[in-house]
SEBA-723491 format. One record per residue (C-alpha): residue in three letters; x, y, z. Coordinates in steps of 0.2 Angstrom, whole numbers, padded with zeros to 4 digits, always signed. Last residue first. Example, Ala and Ser with C-alpha at 12.3 -4.5 7.8 and 13.67 -1.06 7.14 Angstrom:
2
ser+0068-0005+0036ala+0062-0022+0039
// end
This chain:
483
unk-0207-0097-0337unk-0220-0113-0334unk-0214-0113-0316unk-0219-0096-0312unk-0236-0096-0321unk-0241-0112-0311unk-0236-0104-0294unk-0246-0089-0299unk-0262-0098-0303unk-0260-0109-0287unk-0261-0093-0277unk-0277-0087-0285unk-0285-0103-0283unk-0282-0102-0263unk-0288-0085-0263unk-0305-0088-0271unk-0308-0102-0259unk-0304-0092-0244unk-0316-0078-0252unk-0329-0093-0253unk-0328-0099-0235unk-0329-0081-0229unk-0346-0077-0238unk-0353-0094-0231unk-0350-0087-0213unk-0357-0071-0217unk-0373-0078-0221unk-0374-0089-0205unk-0372-0073-0194unk-0390-0074-0186unk-0397-0057-0182unk-0402-0052-0163unk-0412-0035-0163unk-0404-0020-0154unk-0408-0006-0166unk-0401+0009-0162unk-0411+0024-0156unk-0408+0023-0138unk-0389+0022-0142unk-0390+0038-0152unk-0389+0049-0135unk-0376+0040-0130unk-0365+0047-0145unk-0373+0064-0143unk-0366+0066-0125unk-0348+0071-0130unk-0355+0087-0139unk-0342+0090-0153unk-0358+0089-0164unk-0362+0082-0182unk-0381+0081-0184unk-0386+0064-0191unk-0403+0067-0201unk-0417+0057-0195unk-0425+0070-0183unk-0423+0083-0197unk-0440+0087-0202unk-0443+0102-0214unk-0444+0120-0210unk-0454+0129-0197unk-0453+0130-0179unk-0464+0141-0166unk-0457+0143-0148unk-0465+0148-0132unk-0454+0153-0118unk-0460+0150-0100unk-0446+0139-0094unk-0450+0130-0078unk-0443+0132-0061unk-0448+0120-0050unk-0453+0119-0029unk-0450+0108-0015unk-0457+0116+0001unk-0453+0124+0017unk-0460+0140+0012unk-0445+0151+0017unk-0434+0135+0017unk-0437+0134-0003unk-0430+0117-0010unk-0425+0116-0027unk-0430+0109-0044unk-0425+0115-0062unk-0434+0114-0078unk-0431+0113-0096unk-0439+0103-0109unk-0458+0103-0108unk-0456+0120-0101unk-0449+0124-0117unk-0467+0126-0125unk-0468+0120-0144unk-0476+0125-0159unk-0471+0114-0175unk-0458+0111-0185unk-0446+0096-0179unk-0427+0096-0178unk-0424+0113-0168unk-0406+0116-0163unk-0403+0125-0146unk-0388+0133-0140unk-0386+0136-0122unk-0383+0150-0109unk-0385+0145-0091unk-0384+0160-0079unk-0380+0159-0060unk-0386+0175-0051unk-0384+0182-0032unk-0388+0184-0016unk-0379+0181+0000unk-0386+0192+0016unk-0379+0199+0031unk-0381+0217+0024unk-0370+0212+0009unk-0363+0197+0000unk-0366+0198-0019unk-0361+0184-0030unk-0362+0183-0049unk-0362+0167-0059unk-0356+0161-0077unk-0359+0144-0085unk-0358+0141-0103unk-0372+0127-0108unk-0369+0109-0116unk-0378+0109-0132unk-0397+0105-0133unk-0405+0096-0148unk-0422+0098-0150unk-0438+0089-0157unk-0432+0070-0155unk-0431+0071-0136unk-0419+0078-0122unk-0427+0082-0105unk-0415+0095-0099unk-0413+0095-0080unk-0406+0114-0075unk-0388+0117-0071unk-0382+0114-0054unk-0382+0128-0040unk-0368+0126-0027unk-0360+0142-0030unk-0376+0152-0028unk-0378+0146-0010unk-0395+0157-0005unk-0405+0172-0010unk-0411+0174-0028unk-0407+0171-0046unk-0406+0157-0059unk-0404+0162-0076unk-0409+0151-0092unk-0402+0158-0107unk-0406+0153-0125unk-0398+0156-0142unk-0405+0146-0157unk-0397+0135-0170unk-0403+0132-0187unk-0406+0114-0192unk-0426+0117-0191unk-0432+0134-0192unk-0434+0148-0180unk-0447+0158-0170unk-0447+0165-0153unk-0429+0173-0157unk-0413+0175-0146unk-0420+0169-0131unk-0420+0176-0114unk-0426+0169-0096unk-0426+0174-0078unk-0429+0162-0065unk-0433+0164-0046unk-0424+0158-0032unk-0427+0156-0011unk-0413+0144-0007unk-0408+0125-0005unk-0402+0117-0021unk-0407+0099-0024unk-0395+0083-0025unk-0398+0073-0009unk-0417+0077-0008unk-0420+0073-0027unk-0432+0058-0025unk-0440+0068-0011unk-0442+0067+0010unk-0440+0083+0019unk-0424+0091+0021unk-0414+0084+0035unk-0410+0095+0051unk-0397+0107+0056unk-0396+0115+0073unk-0386+0130+0076unk-0375+0131+0092unk-0367+0145+0100unk-0353+0146+0114unk-0353+0163+0124unk-0340+0176+0119unk-0325+0180+0130unk-0316+0197+0133unk-0298+0198+0138unk-0291+0212+0147unk-0275+0221+0147unk-0267+0236+0156unk-0260+0253+0149unk-0259+0267+0164unk-0268+0282+0164unk-0266+0301+0171unk-0247+0303+0169unk-0244+0320+0175unk-0246+0337+0168unk-0265+0341+0171unk-0267+0330+0187unk-0278+0315+0190unk-0280+0309+0208unk-0284+0290+0205unk-0276+0290+0190unk-0284+0279+0177unk-0282+0260+0172unk-0282+0258+0154unk-0287+0244+0144unk-0280+0235+0129unk-0290+0221+0121unk-0288+0204+0121unk-0302+0194+0113unk-0307+0176+0117unk-0316+0164+0110unk-0331+0152+0116unk-0335+0136+0104unk-0345+0139+0089unk-0356+0123+0087unk-0365+0118+0069unk-0377+0103+0072unk-0372+0089+0060unk-0386+0086+0046unk-0373+0087+0030unk-0367+0101+0020unk-0373+0115+0030unk-0371+0132+0022unk-0361+0145+0031unk-0363+0165+0028unk-0349+0175+0035unk-0345+0190+0047unk-0330+0195+0056unk-0325+0209+0067unk-0341+0219+0067unk-0339+0234+0079unk-0357+0237+0088unk-0359+0254+0098unk-0372+0250+0111unk-0389+0258+0116unk-0398+0252+0131unk-0416+0247+0133unk-0414+0229+0128unk-0400+0229+0115unk-0401+0243+0103unk-0387+0247+0090unk-0376+0261+0084unk-0363+0256+0072unk-0344+0257+0074unk-0331+0255+0060unk-0319+0241+0058unk-0312+0241+0040unk-0309+0227+0028unk-0323+0215+0033unk-0323+0200+0020unk-0341+0195+0020unk-0335+0176+0019unk-0346+0163+0009unk-0341+0147+0018unk-0347+0129+0015unk-0350+0120+0031unk-0346+0103+0039unk-0328+0110+0045unk-0335+0124+0056unk-0324+0139+0057unk-0325+0145+0074unk-0308+0138+0082unk-0296+0142+0066unk-0307+0159+0065unk-0300+0165+0083unk-0282+0162+0079unk-0284+0173+0063unk-0293+0185+0072unk-0280+0188+0086unk-0266+0191+0072unk-0276+0203+0065unk-0282+0213+0080unk-0265+0215+0087unk-0273+0226+0102unk-0289+0235+0099unk-0293+0251+0110unk-0301+0254+0127unk-0304+0268+0139unk-0317+0264+0151unk-0332+0276+0154unk-0346+0265+0145unk-0363+0274+0144unk-0364+0272+0126unk-0361+0254+0130unk-0347+0245+0120unk-0350+0229+0109unk-0336+0219+0100unk-0343+0208+0086unk-0343+0190+0078unk-0356+0187+0065unk-0363+0171+0060unk-0376+0172+0045unk-0386+0157+0040unk-0388+0147+0023unk-0399+0132+0020unk-0389+0118+0013unk-0395+0105+0026unk-0411+0113+0034unk-0409+0128+0048unk-0411+0130+0066unk-0405+0146+0078unk-0405+0158+0064unk-0397+0176+0063unk-0381+0170+0071unk-0372+0179+0085unk-0355+0179+0091unk-0352+0191+0106unk-0339+0200+0114unk-0343+0211+0129unk-0343+0231+0135unk-0347+0242+0150unk-0331+0243+0157unk-0327+0245+0176unk-0312+0258+0179unk-0298+0250+0186unk-0289+0262+0197unk-0270+0269+0196unk-0261+0277+0211unk-0247+0290+0206unk-0233+0290+0219unk-0232+0306+0228unk-0215+0315+0226unk-0206+0322+0242unk-0202+0340+0246unk-0217+0342+0257unk-0228+0334+0245unk-0225+0339+0228unk-0239+0334+0214unk-0244+0353+0213unk-0230+0358+0201unk-0235+0343+0189unk-0222+0335+0181unk-0216+0341+0164unk-0199+0346+0169unk-0197+0331+0180unk-0201+0319+0166unk-0184+0323+0156unk-0173+0313+0169unk-0185+0298+0164unk-0182+0287+0179unk-0179+0267+0180unk-0175+0268+0160unk-0184+0258+0148unk-0172+0251+0134unk-0175+0260+0117unk-0176+0248+0102unk-0166+0254+0088unk-0169+0269+0079unk-0186+0278+0071unk-0182+0295+0065unk-0198+0305+0060unk-0198+0319+0048unk-0212+0333+0050unk-0230+0338+0045unk-0233+0356+0043unk-0251+0355+0051unk-0267+0364+0045unk-0284+0365+0054unk-0298+0367+0044unk-0313+0371+0054unk-0331+0363+0056unk-0327+0355+0073unk-0310+0349+0066unk-0307+0347+0049unk-0290+0341+0046unk-0275+0348+0034unk-0260+0338+0030unk-0241+0343+0028unk-0231+0326+0024unk-0226+0314+0037unk-0209+0308+0032unk-0200+0293+0038unk-0182+0290+0043unk-0178+0272+0047unk-0182+0258+0057unk-0196+0246+0055unk-0215+0244+0056unk-0218+0259+0069unk-0232+0261+0080unk-0245+0275+0078unk-0256+0280+0092unk-0270+0294+0088unk-0274+0304+0102unk-0290+0314+0105unk-0288+0328+0118unk-0300+0338+0128unk-0295+0354+0137unk-0306+0363+0149unk-0306+0379+0158unk-0315+0387+0173unk-0312+0405+0180unk-0314+0409+0197unk-0295+0412+0200unk-0291+0395+0193unk-0303+0382+0191unk-0298+0366+0180unk-0305+0352+0169unk-0295+0339+0159unk-0300+0327+0146unk-0291+0313+0138unk-0294+0303+0123unk-0288+0287+0114unk-0287+0281+0097unk-0280+0265+0087unk-0264+0257+0083unk-0263+0265+0066unk-0247+0256+0057unk-0231+0265+0053unk-0217+0265+0040unk-0225+0277+0028unk-0239+0288+0039unk-0258+0287+0037unk-0266+0303+0041unk-0280+0305+0054unk-0298+0303+0047unk-0306+0319+0048unk-0315+0328+0065unk-0332+0331+0073unk-0338+0335+0091unk-0323+0339+0101unk-0332+0349+0115unk-0327+0366+0119unk-0315+0376+0131unk-0298+0369+0122unk-0298+0356+0109unk-0282+0347+0106unk-0280+0334+0092unk-0265+0323+0096unk-0253+0314+0083unk-0244+0299+0093unk-0228+0289+0091unk-0226+0273+0100unk-0209+0266+0106unk-0202+0249+0102unk-0192+0255+0087unk-0186+0268+0096unk-0191+0287+0094unk-0185+0303+0086unk-0194+0319+0080unk-0207+0319+0094unk-0224+0319+0092unk-0237+0330+0083unk-0250+0342+0091unk-0264+0347+0080unk-0272+0362+0088unk-0291+0370+0091unk-0294+0384+0102unk-0282+0395+0092unk-0294+0390+0077unk-0310+0396+0085unk-0303+0412+0091unk-0295+0415+0074unk-0312+0413+0067unk-0321+0423+0079unk-0308+0437+0077unk-0311+0436+0059unk-0329+0438+0059unk-0328+0452+0072unk-0316+0462+0059unk-0327+0457+0045unk-0342+0464+0055unk-0333+0479+0061unk-0328+0483+0042unk-0345+0481+0036unk-0352+0493+0050unk-0337+0507+0047unk-0342+0505+0028unk-0360+0507+0032unk-0357+0523+0041unk-0345+0530+0029unk-0358+0528+0014unk-0351+0521-0002
// end
């Protein structure tokens, strides 16, 4: 290899290695102390020097601890004409019980670099009583915090937040049975400078839901498991929306659905008026955010004979039959699947016109519901067994139909079968077909003769039988006395 080329490659490799080492030296993972009290918090800090924290992986989970949330700190200083900056992202953990817990070694990708940590053992002891003064704090105090031999008290100020809590619905007016989606969210403006984090959210949410869940509605909960921010535009401003709760509601009557104002308590930090690099630059405080009341008007369905029984939604039908031709007396499989957007759980089976041409047995029912993107949709499948009784060509639309109200078109609609069936064989309509179907007895009532007949002939038969019985008894007695 050419010597000059070798030196060039060696220089590039050395420079590349130096840049990587410098980048990684500018990024550190700082773990909390080895031992804390049960009432104290423990932290993992990602500290970045002289650059912005642009991206990072999720912080690790720790057995025996619960993630409380992240906060950030930044510090800029100028010394000897050189400016340096430090930015720290802090994940706070709270212990769930006392004991010794192990944080295994882990890696995080921070600003595109893989940063390793060796982990450590963390001992959680009995709750610590707060001391009037921490004797170890003086070691970390700001050397410039002295004022002629006396210590200055840190003054904290409240930073006005740009955030709010809101309960919103995607519709302001619905029909009875028509669904609407309610969402409880916390919004933070992109220009917000106040430091905040969640406070005992699970417990607060349980109390909030007791207040906002309407008793007059069927609920389909979207089951939000993790709260993640999503950028939304409100007016001319961008906000990060954190969805706390979301559900679809279906009113069961025409009573308006009212959501009261609810409060969410957040941890909000006051910041030091004169921040120092080593001193305490923020102070924990609380603020409760309140949502505005919200009402959704509910109106009756238009007049219809089945207004109290029909489903409400935007539906279509999908069918499947085992064969389009069959023989009398032999069963066929038939599926009538209703799918679309609406309260899938409230869908009842189709109306079956039973005559002398087919026997329909009670269907097997299966439903599948999807809750996503603020919508509830799915399928409800009805699987029938059909036995033809008469040969001929038939359209099942004369036998199978399902009526519903479509709020999109504001009209009642009917889903009918589109299946055509060719039946061959001999007529079976006068044969009795044994079936476990409990309705078959009532079906045969309409075929029974209900003509009134005289019971006189039966009366003379009863008299003759009585005379015959008396004669037989007399003959028996005569035989006994003769012997």
